[in-house]
Every structure is written in C-alpha cells, then in structure tokens.
N, C-alpha and C positions, 0 to 999 in steps of 0.2 A: 694467368688467365688472360685470354685474348679479348680484344675489345668487343667483338660480336657476342661472345658468351656473357661478358659483364653486362652489356646492354639488354640481353635476353633475360637475365636475372632481375635487373631493375624494372623492366616492363612487366614481368610476371608478378613482382611485388606490388606494383601499382594497380594491376588488374585484380589482385586478390581481394580487394575490398577494404573496409575500414580497419585500422589497426587498433589495438587495445588502448593506445594513448588517447583515442578520440572518445572513449566510453566515459560517460559521466561518473565521477568518483565520489561526490558528496551531494547532499541535498542542497540544491540551489535553483533559483528561478530559471525556468526554461527546460528543466528535465521533463521529458514527456514519454510516457509509456503508451503504446498503441496495442489494442487487443488484436488477437489473431484474425478476427472477422472484420477488422478495420472500422467498426462502428463506434467503439468507445476509446476515449483517451483519458488518462489521468495525467494532469500537468501540475508540477510544482510552480506555484505563482509567487511564493514568498517563503523564506526560511531564515531562521536565526538560531541562536544557541539552543533554545528549548522548544520553539514552536515551528510548525511547518503548515502551510496552507496548500491544499490540493484541490484543484478544479476537476470536476467530472464533465466531460464533453461528449455528448451523444450525437452522432451524425453531424458534427460541426457546430452544434448548439450547446452553449454552456447550460448545464442543468442544475449544478450545485457547486458550492465552494465550501470546504470544511477546514477549520483550524484544528490541528491536533497538537497535544502535548507530546513531543518527541516522536510523532508519527503513530503513536499507539492508542492514545486516549482522546476521543473527539470532545471538543469544547463548544463549538458553534458551527452549525451548518446553515448557509444561506441558500434558500431556494427562490424560485421566481415568486412564490406566494408568501414569502417571509422567512424569518429565522427559526431554526430549531436549536434550543439550548440544552446543554448537558450539565446538570448540577450533581457533583459527586458528594456522597454522604460519608464516604470512607476515603482515607488517604490513598493516593495512587502514585505520587511523585517519587517515592522511594524505590519503586520497582526497577530492577536492573536486568538487562539481557545477559543471562548467565545460565548455562544448562542446569536444570534442576530447580531454578527459581520459580516460585508460584506466587500468585496474588489473587485475593478475592476482594472484589470491590462492588459497591452499590451506587446507583445514580438514578436521577430522575430526568427523563427526557420530556421537554415541553415543546410541542409543535406549534406552528403558526395559528392553528385554530384553537389554541389554549388547552389542548388535551395533554394530560400527563400520563406517562408510562413509567412505572418503577421497574428497574432492571437490576439483576444481580449477575455478575460475571465472574468466572474463575478462569484464569489464564496461567498456562504453564509453558516454560521453555523446555521442550522435550529433546532437542538436539540441534545439530548444525548440519548444513548441507551447502551445495552450490547450485545456483540457477544460471542458466545461459539464456540471454535474450539478444537476438540479433547480432551474435558474435561477441557480445560482452558477457564476461563471467563475473558473478558476484557471490561472495560468501554470505550466507543467510542463517538466521536462527529459525528453527521450526517451532511455531507457536500453536498450541492447542487451546482453544477458548470455548467455553460453554456459556451461553447467554440464556438467562431465564427471565421471563416477564411475569408479573403478578397481576392479580385481579381478574376481571371478566375477560374471557378470551385469551387466557394465559398461553404463552407460546414458548418454544425453546429453539435454539439453533446451536450447531457445533461448527466451529470455524477452524480450519487448518490453514495456517498462513506461513509463507516463506518470506520472512521479514529481513530486509536489508537495513542494518543499523546505520551504515554510511549514508544511504539515500533516504532513510527514515520513511520507508513505505514498503508494503508487501509487493513482492515481485511476482507472486503467484498465490492464489488462494482458492479454497473450496468451502462453500457454506452448505450444510445439510440442515434442513428444517424438519421439525417433528412430524409434519404432514407428508414427508417423503420427497418433497422437492429438493433439488440440488442446484446450486449456482456456482459455476467455475469462472474465475478470472485468470485467463492465460494471455500473456502478452507476447507479441511477435517482434516488437522493436522497441528500442529505447534511444532517445536522442537528446542532445543538449542544443537548444536553439538560441 
C-alpha cells in the first residue's frame, strides 16, 4: 500500500467518529445519558458494588437524585422539597437478571409531605436484546414490570425497560398508565465525562 492510500484510510478512520473503546462499559460516576430531545439527562453520580446513584437533570437543572439497589430497586430519592423513601416489606435482594426470572415485591413510598403510598410490583425478565445509543451498543435485559398502588385513587402502570446490567440503568423504557397516558425515555447519546 502506498503512503497516500494509507494516509487516506487513517484520515477516514479519524473522521468516522467515536470508536467503541470510548463507550462507557460499567456503571461509574460521569456516565451520562441524554434524551433525544436534549432536555433530559440521567447521570450516574456514584456507583459501588451494590448501589448506584442517578441524577435526573431537566434543561440543565438537577431535579432529583435517586439511590438504587443494583439500578433496579429505588431506595431514596432526593428532590428540592425533600426526600422520598422506599421501605420494602418483601425481600428483593435475591432477584437476578436471568431470562424467565420473576419477582413480586411490596413497598411503602413516603414523600416529603409525609404521604404514604403502598405499592406492589411484579417484574419479569422476558428476554435479551441490544440497544444502540450514539454509536455505542449494549446488551440489555428486557424487563416487564407491573406497578399497582392501593387505597384511594389506586393506579397502575406497565413498564417495559431495556436494562443494561453493566451500566445498571435502563437504556430505553416505556411507561403506560391505566389512564391511557404513555411516557417514553429514548436516549440519543451516552458519554463518560
């Protein structure tokens, strides 16, 4: 191969964009997912063996910070108006990401205004898939989750999440509420800063 051809290949590789080696591989502080509309970011601010903390940023303003057990079970959310806690009344720590695995768990959510909501959730690993975000490809588990609230104003929602075990967060999700509303989280980029 002559020198001009070799230089042409090298330049085209540089112009092609980020290589796979630059994609975040594990849950660590600085991993940031940005929504397709650029208004919402989910940023990992802390991660260790079992816990991961994810900040939600709307239009550049931090709106909440949630601590999760392995990215799946919320434990504490800090909002501007105070903390929301999640107290589990059934064990959840034994749940494993494996196709066919199911769990049913109950918990009490306490908001800053001292309101309590009792919830029961059923989650199932229905399969595996791949998700691409900004040139980065990730293996994911497809999680189907049914959330039920009890008491006055009982509500339900169905969540379909494409969950990365390595990053310990959903890379894409859809929530359908029983009143017909639907909320999609689709991300256009992922970075490690």
